[in-house]
C-alpha positions in Angstrom: 77.7 112.3 92.6 81.2 111.3 91.8 82.6 108.3 90.2 81.6 105.3 92.6 85.1 103.9 92.1 86.9 107.2 93.3 89.2 106.9 96.1 91.2 109.7 98.1 94.7 109.6 97.6 97.2 112.8 98.1 99.8 110.8 97.0 98.6 109.7 93.6 94.8 110.6 92.8 93.2 111.9 95.7 89.5 111.9 96.0 87.1 111.1 98.9 83.2 110.6 98.7 81.3 109.6 101.3 78.4 109.4 103.9 78.8 109.5 107.6 77.5 107.9 110.8 76.5 109.3 114.3 79.0 108.4 117.1 76.6 106.6 119.8 77.4 106.8 123.7 79.0 103.5 123.2 81.5 104.8 120.4 80.2 102.9 117.7 78.4 104.8 114.6 74.7 104.6 114.8 71.9 106.1 112.2 70.5 109.4 112.6 66.9 109.1 111.3 66.1 112.7 111.2 66.5 113.3 107.6 66.3 116.6 106.3 63.4 118.2 104.3 65.7 118.9 101.2 66.0 114.9 101.3 62.2 114.4 101.3 61.7 117.0 98.6 64.5 115.3 96.3 63.0 111.9 96.8 59.7 113.1 95.7 61.1 115.1 92.6 63.1 111.9 91.7 59.7 110.0 91.9 58.0 112.3 89.7 60.9 112.7 87.0 64.3 114.0 86.7 64.9 117.3 89.0 65.2 120.6 87.2 68.6 122.1 87.0 69.7 124.8 89.6 69.7 128.4 88.8 73.2 129.6 87.8 75.3 130.0 90.8 72.7 128.2 93.2 74.0 125.3 95.3 72.7 123.2 98.4 76.0 123.7 99.8 75.8 127.4 101.1 77.1 128.9 97.6 80.9 127.2 97.6 81.7 130.1 95.2 81.2 132.8 98.0 83.7 130.6 100.8 87.0 132.8 100.1 90.3 131.7 100.6 92.1 129.6 103.3 95.7 130.3 104.5 97.9 127.5 104.4 101.5 127.0 104.9 101.9 126.7 101.0 100.0 130.2 100.1 96.6 131.0 99.9 93.9 128.2 98.7 90.4 128.8 97.4 87.8 126.3 95.9 86.4 128.3 92.5 83.4 126.3 91.1 84.1 124.9 87.5 82.9 127.5 84.9 83.7 126.6 81.4 84.7 124.4 78.9 88.6 125.4 79.4 88.3 124.2 83.3 86.8 120.8 81.9 89.8 120.1 79.6 92.2 120.7 82.4 90.4 118.4 84.9 90.1 115.7 81.8 93.7 116.1 81.2 94.6 115.5 85.2 92.0 112.5 84.8 94.4 110.9 82.1 97.1 110.6 84.4 97.5 106.9 85.1 97.7 107.6 89.1 94.8 109.7 89.0 92.9 107.0 86.1 93.6 104.1 88.9 91.1 105.5 91.1 88.7 107.7 89.4 88.1 105.8 86.2 87.3 108.8 84.1 90.2 108.6 81.4 89.6 108.4 78.1 88.2 111.0 75.5 87.2 114.5 76.6 83.7 113.6 76.4 84.1 111.4 79.3 85.1 114.1 81.8 83.0 116.5 80.2 79.7 114.3 81.1 80.8 113.8 84.4 81.3 117.4 85.5 78.3 118.6 83.5 76.0 116.4 85.2 76.8 118.2 88.1 76.7 121.8 86.8 73.4 121.2 85.3 71.7 119.4 88.5 69.9 120.2 91.4 73.1 121.8 93.3 73.9 119.0 95.9 77.2 118.5 94.2 79.5 121.3 93.3 82.5 120.9 91.1 85.6 122.9 91.8 89.0 123.8 91.0 91.5 124.2 93.7 93.5 127.2 93.3 96.8 127.4 95.4 98.6 130.6 95.5 96.3 131.4 92.2 97.3 128.6 90.1 94.9 125.8 89.4 96.3 122.5 90.7 93.3 120.4 92.1 90.0 119.2 91.5 87.3 119.1 94.1 83.9 117.9 94.5 81.8 119.3 97.6 78.5 117.6 97.7 75.7 117.0 100.3 76.5 113.2 101.6 72.9 113.3 103.1 71.4 113.7 99.7 73.6 111.5 97.9 72.9 108.0 96.5 75.8 106.9 98.4 73.5 107.9 101.6 71.9 104.1 100.6 75.3 102.8 101.9 75.8 104.5 105.1 73.7 106.1 107.8 73.9 109.9 107.7 73.2 113.0 109.5 71.6 116.2 108.0 73.9 118.4 106.3 76.7 116.0 106.1 79.4 117.3 103.7 81.2 115.0 101.7 84.5 115.9 99.9 86.2 114.2 96.5 89.6 115.2 95.3 92.5 115.0 93.0 95.6 116.6 92.9 96.5 117.3 89.2 100.3 117.2 88.9 102.5 114.4 90.1 105.3 117.2 91.2 102.6 118.2 93.7 102.0 114.6 95.2 103.8 112.6 98.0 105.2 115.7 99.6 102.2 116.4 102.6 100.3 119.1 100.6 97.3 116.7 100.4 97.1 116.6 104.0 97.3 120.7 104.2 94.8 121.1 101.4 92.2 118.5 102.8 92.6 120.5 106.3 92.3 123.7 104.9 89.2 122.7 102.5 87.5 121.0 106.0 87.9 124.1 108.0 86.2 125.9 105.3 83.3 123.7 105.1 82.9 123.9 109.0 83.2 127.7 109.1 81.0 128.3 106.0 78.4 125.7 106.6 77.1 126.3 110.2 74.5 123.3 109.7 77.3 120.6 109.3 78.4 119.0 111.9 80.9 116.4 110.0 82.7 116.1 106.7 83.1 112.6 105.3 85.3 111.1 103.0 85.5 107.1 101.8 88.8 106.4 100.3 89.8 102.7 99.1 91.1 100.9 101.9 94.0 99.9 99.9 95.0 103.2 99.5 97.2 103.5 102.7 98.7 107.0 101.4 95.3 108.6 101.2 93.8 107.2 104.9 96.8 108.4 106.5 96.3 112.0 104.8 93.1 112.3 106.1 93.8 111.0 109.2 96.6 113.4 109.5 93.9 116.3 108.6 92.0 115.3 111.8 89.5 112.8 110.5 88.8 109.7 112.2 88.1 106.0 110.9 84.5 105.3 111.6 84.2 102.2 109.6 84.7 99.9 106.7 81.9 100.2 104.1 81.1 98.1 101.1 80.5 100.6 98.0 80.2 100.0 94.3 83.3 98.7 93.3 85.6 99.2 96.4 86.0 98.4 99.9 86.3 102.0 101.9 87.5 103.6 104.6 84.6 105.7 106.0 86.8 108.6 107.5 84.7 111.4 109.5 85.9 114.7 110.7 83.7 116.1 113.3 83.3 119.8 114.2 84.6 120.4 117.6 86.9 117.5 117.6 89.7 117.8 120.0 92.5 120.3 118.9 90.5 121.2 116.0 87.8 124.1 115.1 
């Protein structure tokens, strides 16, 4: 799970981590109680002790490494799972940008980012940290995760296979020009195309982060609720499969 302080903001330090809700007939979001077997299995494992690390290349997200690129107006974009210390060092540099640090709170010595990323790399595969490559150049950091298997599900109702997204855009030159919305849309399209069992993609930026909320809304998300999370009050944003005008 990503830093509970993280908050999506394509204009400054974009990141989203969220859990979802089901829209009922009255238009309100209601709890879906049909939890997947993975959730029960992980719960049993957590009670028994720490889960074993996932095999190399394995994840619970239909192999993010194999998703391939997405076409965007700014060039091909691809998620590439973090692989080595050089990747982590790059993410650490981005985390120490004040605009990013204000929301992620993972600034400081290299060990801070290293611990955060390696906890996912050595985990059970429910969260996959990635570099975002635009036209072959690393320019953003993403965490694609199973929201239904994430501790944040304690704060929000979820559906099986709901997929959460955290992100940050690394360099100031790539912020504030609409690129965040473009990439959010591209990644969301990838999630829904490559994860047929997933019906919703979720994000929960800090409510104070109005540029971020606007970026997600521009990428086809809807505001489902306001949620109290550790360290912030969040806008719970949901992109539904088959939303009008979207895949």
